[in-house]
C-alpha positions in Angstrom: 53.7 -51.8 43.6 55.8 -49.9 46.2 56.5 -50.7 49.9 56.4 -47.7 52.3 56.4 -47.9 56.1 55.8 -51.6 55.9 52.8 -51.3 53.7 52.4 -52.2 50.1 50.8 -49.6 48.0 49.5 -49.9 44.4 49.8 -46.9 42.1 47.1 -46.6 39.5 47.9 -45.2 36.1 44.9 -43.1 34.8 43.4 -44.6 31.6 43.9 -42.6 28.5 40.6 -41.3 27.0 39.6 -42.9 23.8 39.9 -41.1 20.5 36.1 -40.7 19.9 35.6 -38.9 23.2 38.5 -36.5 22.4 37.0 -35.8 18.9 33.5 -35.2 20.4 34.8 -32.8 23.1 36.9 -30.9 20.5 33.9 -30.6 18.2 31.6 -29.4 20.9 34.2 -26.8 22.0 34.6 -25.6 18.4 30.8 -25.3 18.0 30.6 -23.3 21.2 33.4 -21.0 20.1 32.0 -20.5 16.6 28.5 -19.7 18.0 30.0 -17.2 20.4 32.0 -15.5 17.6 28.9 -15.4 15.3 26.9 -13.7 18.1 29.7 -11.2 18.6 29.8 -10.6 14.8 26.0 -10.2 14.6 26.0 -7.9 17.6 28.7 -5.7 15.9 26.7 -5.7 12.7 23.6 -4.6 14.5 25.5 -1.9 16.3 26.9 -0.6 13.0 23.4 -0.7 11.4 21.7 1.0 14.3 21.5 4.3 12.3 18.7 2.7 10.4 17.3 0.2 12.9 17.8 1.2 16.5 15.2 4.0 16.4 12.6 1.3 15.7 13.6 -0.9 18.7 12.0 -1.0 22.1 13.9 0.0 25.2 14.8 -3.6 26.1 16.0 -4.3 22.6 18.2 -1.2 22.7 19.7 -2.3 26.0 20.7 -5.6 24.4 23.0 -3.7 22.1 24.9 -2.3 25.0 24.5 1.4 24.2 21.4 3.4 23.3 22.5 5.6 20.4 19.0 6.7 19.5 19.5 10.3 20.5 22.5 10.5 18.2 20.8 9.0 15.1 19.3 11.4 12.5 16.2 10.2 10.6 17.3 9.2 7.1 15.4 11.3 4.5 16.9 10.1 1.2 20.1 11.0 -0.6 18.8 13.6 -3.0 16.2 16.4 -3.0 13.6 15.9 -5.8 11.2 18.4 -7.3 7.7 17.0 -6.8 4.6 18.6 -8.4 1.3 17.4 -7.0 -1.7 17.8 -9.4 -4.8 18.4 -7.3 -5.2 20.0 -3.9 -7.9 17.8 -2.6 -7.6 15.8 0.6 -5.4 13.0 -0.8 -3.4 15.5 -2.9 -2.7 17.5 0.3 -1.7 14.3 2.1 0.7 13.2 -0.7 2.3 16.7 -0.8 2.8 16.6 3.0 4.3 13.1 2.9 6.7 14.1 0.1 7.7 17.2 1.9 8.5 15.2 5.0 11.1 13.4 2.9 12.9 16.7 2.4 11.8 17.2 -1.2 10.9 20.5 -3.0 7.1 20.1 -3.2 4.7 22.2 -5.3 0.9 21.6 -5.3 -1.2 22.8 -8.3 -4.8 23.9 -8.0 -7.2 26.2 -9.9 -8.6 28.1 -6.9 -6.6 31.3 -6.3 -8.0 31.8 -2.8 -7.0 28.3 -1.8 -3.6 28.8 -3.3 -3.1 32.1 -1.4 -4.0 30.5 1.9 -1.7 27.6 1.4 1.2 30.0 0.7 0.5 32.5 3.5 -1.1 30.4 6.3 0.4 27.1 5.4 -2.8 25.1 5.5 -5.4 24.0 3.0 -8.6 25.9 3.7 -10.9 23.5 1.8 -9.5 20.1 2.9 -7.9 19.0 6.1 -7.8 22.6 7.2 -7.0 21.7 10.8 -3.5 20.5 9.8 -0.4 22.7 9.3 1.6 22.1 6.1 4.8 23.4 7.7 7.5 20.8 8.3 9.3 20.4 11.6 12.5 22.3 11.7 11.5 24.3 8.5 13.6 21.9 6.3 11.1 22.2 3.5 7.7 23.7 2.8 4.8 23.2 0.4 4.2 25.9 -2.1 0.9 26.4 -4.0 0.5 27.5 -7.6 -2.7 28.1 -9.5 -1.8 29.1 -13.1 -0.7 27.0 -16.0 2.2 29.3 -16.6 3.6 28.6 -13.1 2.9 24.9 -13.6 4.8 24.8 -16.9 7.8 26.5 -15.2 7.8 23.9 -12.4 7.5 21.0 -14.8 10.6 22.1 -16.7 12.8 21.1 -13.8 15.0 18.2 -14.8 14.0 14.9 -13.1 10.6 16.3 -12.0 8.1 13.8 -10.4 4.4 14.4 -11.0 2.1 13.1 -8.3 -1.3 12.8 -9.9 -4.2 13.2 -7.4 -7.1 14.1 -9.6 -10.5 12.2 -9.7 -10.3 9.2 -12.1 -12.9 10.3 -14.6 -11.3 13.8 -14.9 -7.7 12.5 -15.3 -7.5 11.5 -19.0 -9.2 14.7 -20.3 -6.9 16.8 -18.2 -3.8 15.1 -19.5 -5.1 15.3 -23.1 -5.7 19.0 -22.7 -2.3 19.8 -21.2 0.0 17.2 -22.7 2.2 19.8 -24.3 3.5 21.0 -20.9 4.1 17.4 -19.6 7.8 16.5 -20.2 8.3 13.2 -22.0 10.8 12.0 -19.3 8.8 13.2 -16.3 7.8 10.3 -14.0 4.0 10.4 -13.3 3.0 8.7 -10.1 -0.7 7.9 -10.3 -2.6 7.8 -6.9 -6.1 7.7 -8.3 -7.8 4.3 -7.6 -10.3 3.7 -10.3 -11.0 2.7 -13.9 -11.8 5.1 -16.8 -15.4 4.5 -17.7 -15.7 5.9 -21.3 -13.0 3.6 -22.6 -13.2 0.9 -19.9 -9.5 1.2 -19.4 -7.0 0.9 -16.5 -5.9 4.4 -15.5 -2.4 3.9 -16.8 -3.6 2.9 -20.3 -6.0 5.9 -20.3 -3.3 8.3 -19.4 -0.9 7.0 -22.1 -3.6 7.3 -24.7 -4.4 10.8 -23.5 -0.8 11.9 -23.8 -0.5 10.0 -27.2 2.8 8.5 -26.1 3.8 5.1 -25.1 7.2 5.8 -23.5 6.0 8.0 -20.6 7.3 6.7 -17.3 4.5 5.7 -15.0 4.3 4.4 -11.4 1.2 3.5 -9.4 0.9 4.2 -5.7 -1.7 2.3 -3.7 -2.5 0.7 -0.4 -4.6 1.4 2.8 -4.2 5.1 3.2 -6.8 7.6 4.5 -5.6 11.2 3.9 -6.5 12.3 7.5 -4.5 9.5 9.1 -1.5 10.4 7.0 -1.7 14.0 8.1 -2.0 12.8 11.8 1.3 10.9 11.4 -0.2 7.5 11.9 2.2 4.8 10.6 1.1 4.0 7.0 2.4 1.4 4.5 2.0 1.7 0.8 3.1 -0.1 -2.4 4.3 1.5 -5.6 4.4 -0.5 -8.9 6.0 0.2 -12.2 7.0 -1.8 -15.3 10.5 -0.2 -14.7 11.3 -1.2 -11.2 13.8 1.6 -10.8 11.0 4.1 -11.3 9.1 2.5 -8.4 12.3 2.7 -6.3 12.4 6.5 -7.0 8.9 6.9 -5.6 9.8 4.6 -2.7 12.8 6.8 -1.7 10.9 10.0 -2.3 7.9 9.1 -0.1 9.4 6.9 2.7 10.5 8.9 5.8 11.2 5.8 8.0 8.9 7.3 10.6 5.3 7.5 9.5 5.4 6.4 5.8 6.9 3.1 4.6 6.6 2.2 0.9 7.2 -1.2 -0.7 7.9 -1.7 -4.4 6.3 -4.0 -6.9 6.7 -4.9 -10.6 3.0 -5.6 -11.1 1.3 -2.4 -12.1 -1.7 -4.3 -13.5 -2.4 -6.1 -10.2 -1.8 -2.9 -8.1 -4.2 -0.9 -10.3 -6.9 -3.5 -10.3 -6.6 -4.0 -6.5 -6.9 -0.3 -5.9 -9.8 0.2 -8.3 -11.9 -2.9 -7.9 -12.0 -2.7 -4.1 -14.2 0.4 -4.6 -17.4 -1.4 -5.7 -16.7 -4.1 -3.1 -16.6 -1.4 -0.4 -20.0 -0.2 -1.7 -21.2 -3.7 -1.1 -19.8 -3.7 2.4 -21.8 -0.6 3.1 -24.8 -2.3 1.7 -24.3 -5.1 4.2 -24.2 -2.6 7.1 -27.2 -0.8 5.6 -29.2 -4.1 5.5 -28.6 -4.4 9.3 -26.3 -7.4 9.1 -23.3 -7.7 11.5 -19.6 -8.7 11.5 -20.3 -12.4 10.4 -21.8 -11.3 7.1 -19.3 -8.5 6.5 -16.3 -10.8 7.1 -17.8 -13.4 4.7 -18.3 -10.8 2.0 -14.8 -9.4 2.4 -13.1 -12.8 2.2 -15.2 -14.1 -0.7 -14.9 -10.7 -2.5 -11.1 -10.9 -2.2 -11.2 -14.3 -3.9 -13.2 -12.8 -6.8 -10.7 -9.9 -7.0 -7.8 -12.4 -7.2 -9.5 -14.3 -10.0 -10.1 -11.2 -12.0 -6.6 -9.9 -11.5 -5.1 -13.1 -12.8 -7.4 -13.2 -15.8 -6.5 -9.6 -16.6 -2.7 -10.3 -16.6 -1.9 -9.3 -13.1 -0.2 -11.4 -10.4 -2.9 -12.8 -8.0 -0.4 -12.6 -5.1 -0.5 -8.8 -5.5 -4.1 -9.0 -4.3 -2.9 -10.7 -1.1 -0.9 -7.5 -0.3 -1.4 -3.9 0.5 -3.0 -3.0 -2.8 -5.6 -5.7 -2.5 -6.5 -7.1 0.9 -5.0 -4.1 2.7 -7.0 -1.5 0.8 -10.1 -3.7 0.8 -10.1 -4.1 4.6 -9.6 -0.4 5.0 -12.5 0.6 2.9 -14.9 -2.1 3.9 -14.5 -1.8 7.7 -14.2 2.0 8.1 -17.0 4.5 8.0 -14.4 7.1 6.7 -14.7 5.4 3.3 -17.0 7.3 0.9 -17.8 4.0 -1.0 -18.8 2.3 2.3 -21.0 5.3 3.3 -22.6 5.3 -0.2 -23.6 1.6 0.1 -25.3 2.3 3.4 -27.2 5.3 2.0 -28.3 3.3 -1.0 -29.9 0.7 1.3 -31.7 3.5 3.1 -33.4 4.5 -0.2 -31.2 7.3 -1.5 -30.3 7.5 -5.1 -26.9 7.4 -6.7 -27.5 10.8 -8.3 -28.2 12.5 -5.0 -25.2 10.9 -3.3 -22.8 11.8 -6.1 -23.9 15.5 -5.9 -22.2 15.6 -2.4 -18.9 13.7 -3.1 -17.2 11.5 -5.7 -17.9 7.8 -5.3 -15.4 5.9 -7.5 -17.1 2.5 -6.8 -20.2 3.5 -8.8 -18.6 3.7 -12.3 -16.0 1.1 -11.5 -18.8 -1.4 -10.8 -19.9 -1.1 -14.4 -16.4 -1.7 -15.7 -15.8 -4.6 -13.4 -18.8 -6.4 -14.9 -17.5 -5.8 -18.4 -14.1 -7.2 -17.4 -15.8 -10.2 -15.8 -17.8 -10.9 -19.0 -14.7 -10.5 -21.1 -12.8 -13.0 -19.0 -15.7 -15.5 -18.6 -15.9 -15.2 -14.8 -18.9 -15.5 -12.6 -18.0 -12.9 -9.9 -21.3 -13.3 -8.0 -20.5 -10.6 -5.4 -19.5 -8.0 -8.0 -22.7 -8.8 -10.0 -24.9 -8.5 -6.9 -23.4 -5.1 -5.9 -23.8 -3.9 -9.5 -27.4 -5.0 -9.6 -28.2 -3.3 -6.3 -26.6 -0.1 -7.4 -28.8 0.1 -10.5 -31.9 -1.2 -8.6 -32.2 -4.3 -10.7 -32.7 -6.6 -7.7 -33.9 -6.1 -4.1 -31.7 -6.6 -1.1 -33.6 -9.8 -0.2 -33.0 -11.2 -3.7 -29.3 -10.4 -3.5 -29.0 -12.3 -0.2 -30.9 -15.3 -1.7 -28.8 -15.2 -4.8 -25.5 -15.4 -2.9 -26.6 -17.8 -0.1 -28.5 -20.1 -2.4 -25.5 -21.0 -4.6 -24.6 -24.6 -4.9 -22.1 -26.0 -2.3 -18.5 -26.3 -3.3 -14.9 -26.4 -2.1 -13.7 -23.1 -0.6 -10.6 -23.2 -2.7 -11.3 -25.0 -6.0 -7.6 -25.3 -6.9 -6.5 -26.8 -3.7 -5.7 -30.5 -3.6 -8.4 -32.7 -2.1 -6.2 -34.0 0.6 -3.6 -31.4 1.7 -1.6 -34.0 3.7 -0.3 -37.3 2.5 -0.4 -39.9 5.2 2.1 -42.8 5.0 1.7 -46.1 7.0 5.0 -47.5 5.9 
């Protein structure tokens, strides 16, 4: 106490904060500082990585980086230029050649038609398929060359590290490789794009090709996924999956085909699942066309697609594939594409069958892989002891063994059951403790 001007004044000494408060404040300040530093670090990492990411961001996201460097970022097109030989100048072969050329690769496309080859080399378009699209690349970085003789094909295949993109019809593939196996290098990577099974031997396409070449060590990769050739040529964003027993071979195709603008390729180590997904969706797409041909709507089509994917998953697992592969691009992705789009030849075939046309008449106009594949699917189902009711109904309708009304009664009259048999009865465990 002090006395000033006749008054007594009391000085208060501030109380010292307790230790827990000091610790809590220090900890909070540390957390704030660390969070701020982590944000700065992540922002700097994002700025450094913008050469591969910023071109995919929206304007607002670019602004968050502080500087829009999009105009200074070149599109990454891989680190090496590969020789790519495409077998087959049909619609999908043309699209694959175009996609590979977009990646800056040296692309050659083989065909037997001399006039078609001449037009590709002089006018840079395919006169027979997708003729409205130019095969010239922007900036003239690469071009697609056509060849039509086996002598030229042999010369191109002698290039070290050549990649062969196979785009021939399934049923013609093994005979072609058997006839020309002497010009196929043993170390050439064959990328199979055909989605089907080989009917005479009831084999997956990979096994049929290896038997035709009479060699077991040939590198193979399998490219699949939802991909209409016309949409690839239009530049619509498209995602694919490539599978190989040797994952580095799948990565080679991934780097060759991805242009980080219109084509994005994922890798997989499940060639069996990818092949089965790409092949067995074909008869299911025929079934989707049958649904439309019967006059049913989206309710019925959605039910068929979902239950068909369940059968496809069962069959893939029984055949040694990974059922999760069917949940991806090669399974559900491709199945949705072919079942819901009128561009699908299999879907159009199903509609025409329900209108009374015959399989023979339809196949005179275009190849329908779902017809022969349906036969092999039933054989696989019998071998694995699986019911596969949708597969069997589609097969029976193709061969006129049952009527559409009988097919509907067969599927809708089945006994009631759980949707997913392997799921637990109660997905949640409720505790009252």
